[in-house]
C-alpha positions in Angstrom: 66.6 84.1 145.9 65.5 85.0 142.2 63.2 81.5 142.5 62.1 82.4 145.7 61.1 85.8 144.0 59.8 84.5 141.4 57.4 81.6 143.5 55.8 84.5 145.7 54.9 85.6 141.9 53.4 83.4 140.7 51.2 83.0 144.0 50.4 86.6 143.9 49.2 86.0 139.9 47.2 82.9 141.1 45.2 84.9 143.9 44.6 87.6 140.6 42.2 87.0 138.1 42.3 90.2 135.2 39.3 88.4 134.0 37.3 88.8 137.1 38.0 92.0 137.6 37.0 93.1 134.1 33.8 92.1 134.7 33.3 93.4 137.8 33.9 96.7 136.0 31.5 95.9 133.9 29.1 94.9 136.3 29.6 98.6 137.6 29.3 100.2 134.0 25.8 98.6 133.8 25.0 99.5 137.6 25.4 103.3 136.5 23.7 102.7 133.3 20.5 101.3 135.3 20.8 104.2 137.5 20.6 106.6 134.6 18.0 104.5 133.4 16.0 104.9 136.3 16.6 108.8 136.2 15.3 108.7 133.2 12.3 107.5 134.2 11.5 109.3 137.2 12.6 112.7 134.8 10.0 112.0 132.5 7.6 110.9 134.8 6.7 107.8 133.1 7.4 105.3 135.8 3.9 103.9 135.8 3.8 103.4 132.3 4.3 99.8 132.5 1.0 99.1 135.3 1.3 95.5 136.0 4.6 93.8 137.0 6.7 91.5 136.8 4.7 90.7 133.7 4.5 93.8 130.9 1.1 94.0 129.9 0.3 90.6 130.5 3.7 89.4 128.3 6.4 87.6 129.5 8.9 91.0 130.1 11.7 89.3 127.7 8.9 88.5 125.0 7.5 92.1 125.2 7.3 92.9 121.3 9.5 95.5 120.4 6.2 97.1 118.4 4.9 98.0 121.6 8.1 100.3 122.6 6.7 103.8 122.5 6.6 106.6 124.5 6.7 106.3 128.3 6.8 101.9 127.8 9.9 102.6 125.8 11.7 104.3 129.1 10.4 102.0 132.0 10.1 98.6 129.7 13.7 99.5 129.1 14.2 100.0 132.5 13.0 96.4 133.1 15.4 95.3 131.1 18.4 96.8 132.0 17.6 95.9 135.8 17.3 92.0 135.0 20.4 92.3 133.2 22.0 93.6 136.3 20.8 90.6 138.6 21.9 88.4 135.8 25.4 90.2 136.0 25.5 89.9 139.6 24.6 86.7 139.9 27.5 85.8 137.6 30.0 87.9 140.0 28.9 86.3 143.4 29.5 83.3 141.9 32.6 83.8 140.6 33.5 85.8 143.7 32.8 82.4 145.9 34.8 80.2 144.3 37.7 81.9 143.1 38.4 84.9 146.0 40.9 83.8 148.5 39.3 86.7 151.1 36.3 85.5 152.9 35.5 89.1 153.1 35.2 89.8 149.0 33.3 86.8 148.7 30.7 87.6 151.6 30.7 91.4 149.7 29.2 89.1 146.5 26.9 87.2 148.5 25.6 90.7 149.9 25.4 92.2 146.7 23.2 89.5 145.2 21.1 90.0 148.5 20.8 93.7 147.0 20.3 93.1 144.0 17.4 91.0 144.9 16.3 93.4 146.9 16.2 95.9 144.7 13.9 94.0 141.6 11.5 93.6 144.4 11.6 97.0 145.4 11.0 98.4 141.9 8.0 96.0 141.2 6.6 96.9 144.5 6.6 100.8 143.3 4.8 99.9 139.9 1.8 97.4 142.0 1.5 99.6 145.9 2.0 103.0 143.3 4.1 104.0 147.2 6.1 107.2 146.4 8.5 106.1 149.7 9.1 102.8 147.8 10.5 104.6 144.7 12.6 107.1 147.4 14.0 104.0 149.3 14.5 101.5 145.8 16.8 104.7 144.9 18.4 105.2 147.6 19.2 101.0 147.7 20.6 101.4 144.0 23.3 103.9 144.7 24.5 102.1 148.3 24.8 98.6 145.7 26.5 101.0 142.9 29.2 101.5 145.8 29.3 98.0 146.6 30.1 96.6 143.4 32.9 99.3 143.8 34.2 98.4 146.2 34.4 95.0 145.1 36.0 95.6 141.3 38.4 97.8 143.4 39.2 94.7 145.6 39.8 92.4 142.6 42.9 94.5 141.2 46.7 93.9 141.8 46.2 97.8 142.7 44.7 97.1 145.7 47.2 94.0 146.6 49.5 96.4 146.3 48.6 99.1 148.6 49.6 96.0 151.3 53.5 97.7 150.8 52.5 101.5 151.6 54.0 103.2 154.1 52.7 106.5 155.9 52.6 108.9 158.8 49.4 107.7 160.3 48.8 110.8 162.2 48.8 113.3 159.2 46.8 110.1 157.5 44.2 109.1 159.5 42.1 112.9 159.2 42.4 112.2 155.1 40.5 109.0 155.9 38.0 110.6 158.0 37.6 113.1 155.8 37.2 110.6 152.9 34.6 108.7 154.6 32.3 111.9 156.1 32.2 113.7 152.6 31.4 110.0 151.2 28.5 109.6 153.5 27.4 113.5 153.0 26.8 112.3 149.2 24.8 109.7 149.6 22.7 111.8 151.8 23.0 114.3 148.9 21.6 111.6 146.6 18.7 110.6 149.2 17.6 114.1 149.3 17.7 114.1 145.2 15.5 111.3 145.2 12.6 112.7 147.7 12.7 115.6 146.1 12.4 113.7 142.3 9.5 111.2 143.9 7.9 113.8 145.8 7.3 116.7 143.5 6.4 116.3 139.8 8.0 120.1 139.0 10.8 121.9 141.3 9.6 123.7 144.3 11.7 126.5 143.4 12.4 127.6 139.8 15.7 129.9 140.3 19.0 129.8 140.9 21.6 130.9 142.5 18.9 132.9 144.3 14.9 130.9 145.5 11.7 132.7 144.4 13.7 135.9 144.2 15.9 135.9 147.6 18.6 134.7 149.3 16.0 132.7 151.8 12.9 132.5 151.1 9.9 133.3 152.4 7.8 129.8 153.1 4.8 132.0 155.2 0.9 131.1 154.6 0.6 134.4 153.0 3.6 134.2 150.4 3.0 130.3 149.7 0.0 131.5 148.5 1.1 133.8 146.4 3.7 130.9 144.8 1.0 129.0 144.1 -0.9 131.1 142.1 1.3 132.1 140.0 2.6 128.8 139.5 -1.1 127.7 138.8 -1.4 130.3 136.0 1.7 128.3 134.4 -0.1 124.9 135.1 2.8 123.9 137.9 1.8 121.7 140.7 1.3 123.3 144.1 4.6 123.7 146.6 4.4 122.9 150.2 6.7 124.5 152.9 9.1 121.4 153.4 8.8 121.1 149.8 11.1 124.4 149.4 13.4 123.3 152.3 14.0 120.5 151.2 15.7 121.9 147.4 16.8 124.4 149.8 19.2 121.7 151.9 19.5 120.0 148.7 21.5 123.0 147.6 23.2 123.7 151.2 24.8 120.4 151.4 26.1 120.8 147.6 27.8 124.0 148.6 29.3 122.3 151.9 30.4 119.2 149.8 32.0 121.4 147.3 34.3 122.5 150.4 34.9 119.3 151.9 35.8 117.9 148.4 38.1 121.1 147.7 39.6 120.9 151.4 40.1 116.7 150.5 42.1 118.1 147.6 44.6 120.3 149.0 45.2 117.8 151.8 45.7 114.9 149.7 48.7 117.2 147.9 50.3 118.8 151.0 50.0 115.5 153.0 50.2 112.5 151.4 51.7 113.5 147.7 53.5 110.4 147.1 50.3 108.5 146.6 49.6 109.0 142.7 46.0 107.4 142.7 44.8 109.8 145.6 46.0 112.7 143.9 44.5 112.0 141.0 41.3 110.9 142.0 40.7 113.7 144.5 41.9 116.3 141.6 39.1 114.3 139.5 36.9 114.5 142.4 37.1 118.9 142.6 36.3 118.3 138.9 33.3 116.0 139.4 32.0 118.5 141.9 32.5 121.5 139.5 30.2 119.6 136.7 27.9 118.8 139.1 27.2 122.0 140.2 26.7 123.0 137.0 24.5 120.3 135.9 22.4 121.0 138.7 22.1 124.4 137.9 21.3 123.5 135.0 18.7 121.5 136.1 16.6 124.7 137.3 17.2 126.8 135.0 16.1 124.5 132.3 13.1 123.3 134.8 14.0 119.6 134.8 14.7 119.0 131.5 15.0 115.1 131.8 18.0 114.9 130.0 20.1 117.0 132.1 18.2 116.2 135.5 19.8 112.6 134.4 22.8 113.7 133.8 22.7 115.4 137.2 21.6 112.1 138.8 24.7 110.0 136.8 27.3 112.4 137.8 26.0 112.3 141.0 26.4 108.8 140.9 30.1 108.8 139.6 31.1 111.2 142.3 29.1 108.4 144.7 31.5 105.9 143.3 34.8 108.4 143.3 34.3 108.6 146.7 33.5 105.2 147.7 36.6 104.5 145.8 38.6 106.8 147.6 37.6 105.5 151.1 38.6 102.0 150.7 42.0 103.4 149.7 42.1 104.9 152.6 41.0 102.6 154.7 42.8 99.9 153.4 45.8 102.1 153.5 45.2 102.7 157.3 44.5 99.3 157.6 47.6 98.2 156.3 49.8 100.1 158.9 47.8 99.5 161.7 48.7 95.7 161.3 51.9 96.7 160.8 52.2 99.0 164.0 50.3 96.3 165.8 52.8 93.5 164.8 56.1 95.7 165.6 54.8 96.6 168.7 54.6 92.3 169.6 57.6 92.2 168.5 59.2 94.8 171.0 56.9 93.5 173.8 58.3 90.0 172.9 62.3 91.3 172.8 61.5 93.1 176.3 60.2 90.3 178.7 62.9 88.0 180.3 64.5 85.1 179.5 64.4 82.2 181.8 66.3 79.3 180.2 65.4 76.9 183.3 61.7 77.1 181.6 63.8 75.0 179.2 64.7 72.7 181.1 
């Protein structure tokens, strides 16, 4: 019996590579830093500080003199270099997964990640050459989706992920938990998309006060009121706003409030109905802490009139919240899939046991 157990452990060890897992998490961290860099570029409004692509003022991107890394060029050029680094890491990760992973779906995720990082590089270049805000918004949204994908890869290459195969649960209680986790994660992604639209569409904040909006809980966006608001903004050298931009920021606030309620509800549900899953308990509690910090950073962004460092921290924490949502959803999905597989196998065994035995069929 000992030899059998040892042999099974050895097979499991061969399937798990600690260095592959560490490299996957390194790629996640590098992607998060790249998103922070992109947030800083947008917050400072220096996205076109370097007017050409893929060169940098005619230089090979990697040979651009350090002495010229000044002002907005520093942020934009650094963002390009970090993007190249993430691309290089993703190439290695995809190849490593393809050569060493025994699960086809994980290998496929590596290929998708490779395609995603290539698409991101092209979108970043088109944003410079075509000067379209819509491309910048799409570029930001794909970046968040790419981070979520790499987080799933990193999670799937842990020993913890394989250990989930041995978890057992009450499927009736756990199904709503999984659904809620996925719904919150989707809502966070939509929220990040709204934030990206606000950043790329308007150089100043459309609403400059919080928690009220232009002095009211429900902003007045009539033509007369908009004229007064823009007259006040013109006197302070702020760009004009439209009713759409005001309501876009209001939608961002409302969705943040709904996400906060949902995250707290999810945490309560986990601690009540799935308390024995220690990882989910810790992640859900941290998720609550993150959403509180994120709301505080959102308010600070408004009160500071979108200070670049505060706005960038807001973007970064939003990406971290999405990563938590993706991780929690993936864990819930994996547990439920294992449970569904176990239930299906038991049903097939029971069905086979109930079939009548016909001895003459063996003759």
